[in-house]
Residue, then its C-alpha position, 0 to 999 in steps of 0.5 A: m494260739i497252740c503249737d504240738v511238739h510231738i507229731h507221727l505224719c505218714p502217708n495214707g497207705g503206708v501202714d497197710n502192711l505191718p505185722n500183727l504184733n502185741i505191742p500197742a503201737y503195732q495195735q495203733v496202727r495208722d495213717n496220718s498224711a500231712e493233708n489231714y492232719i493240718a486239717l484237724a489241727d486247723k480245727k483245733g487253733v494248732s499253728k505249729a507242729v514238730i513232725f517225725p515218721h512212724v517209728y516202725p522199723e518195717l516202714s520204707e524210706e518213701h513212708t518215712t524222711k523222704y517223706i517228712l523232708s518233702v512234706a516239711n518242704k511244701y508248708p514250711s511254715r506249718f512244720i519243722p522237721f525231725l528225723r529217726i534214730d535208726e539213719t545212719i551218722e553220716r547221713i544225719n550229718k548230711l541233712s543236719p540243714q534240713i531239720m531241726g532234729i532226730k526221734e528216737h524210740f523203744l522199738l528202734t533201740g531198744k534198751d541200747t545207749t551205747t551204740y547212739m552215743p556218736r549219734y547223738d554227740l553229732m546231734q551236740e555237734k549240729q545243734l539238734f534236739l532229741i525227742s525221747h520215748p525210752s524204755t518204760s524201764i530204763r526211761i530214767e537212766r537212759m535220759r540222765k545217762i544222754a542228758s550227763n554226757f552231752p550237757h548240750l543237747p536240748i532233750i525232750l522226753a516223751h510223754c513227761g515220761r508216763v508209764f502205763n497202768a500206772p499212778r500218773d504222779i510218778i512223772s512228778t514223784e520219780v521222773g521230775e524229781q530225779l531228772k529236774k537237775f539237767d536244765n537240758i531236759f525237756f518234757d511234752t505233755s502227749t497222752v497224758r492226760d492227768s492234770e495233777a500230774i502235771t501240775g506236779l511236774i511243772n512244780k518240780v521242773g517249772s513250766s519252762r521246761v514244759l511242752f504241749g504235745s499230742d502224740t498224734p495220730f496215736g491215742t484214741e479212736e475219736m481222732s477229732k476230739d485228740y486235741s480236744a483231750e489234750i487241750n483240756t488237760i492243760m488247762k485244768c492244770k492248776i497253774s497260771s495263765e501264764e505258764k498255761q501258754n509257757i506250755l501251749f506255745k511259748n515254750f515251743r516258740t522259744i525254745i525250738d521255733v526261733p532257732w528253727i527259723e534262723k538256722q532257715k535264714i543261714n541255710n538261704a543265706l548261705l545257699a545265695k552267697s553259693l549262687e551268686r559264686i557260681k555266676 
């Protein structure tokens, strides 16, 4: 069994008219419908995933919020929905029963943290998660600031805080070393693809704080091999079988999936009571 904490979904045709910008994400512009993703996941034994929209600011709500919510409703046993940080506070509050968290990305936030403090506060109150891919130059500082101000907000640092074109060992020597004291910070393994780096991080923070992620559909050009590369990275880590299971699915189940299932039970019970009153 494998669970994935980092999946971007966008319906086919949704990214056809984005500008040709010299930014890595825009050079990898890709559609990823729920149906296409499920076909890939089934081949690799991935049973459940956290999903959120593509992070391009130019995309309409039809290709972001509405799509993610509709997909989660259509495939409730497969997906746990997160929305983007550029949702308004009012919208996050209104939609909080339908989601499990928010994804932030430097394309949406830049290096600004202060503006988003009220959102983090609301997310902590509503028991939502934050998955963050911050700007490289401030990634540790940003995580430290959010985690210390909102100690009950669970935060997942995307890509283990890796930096392109830099030695992957900084994941343990810099990121892990400086963030290990924050128990509310977790790490996803998406696109790290360095077993030694992930092993080093685990030695710093423990396997219970590391979750498997793939960043599908981004990564390699050979989409059909994406999961193989990500999964093989974990399997090659010099850690115990139990620690590998923690990363591949147990942490996902304990940290995100079980709370999400309980949340849905509560929502369904409240809805049933509301309908009963109407009768």
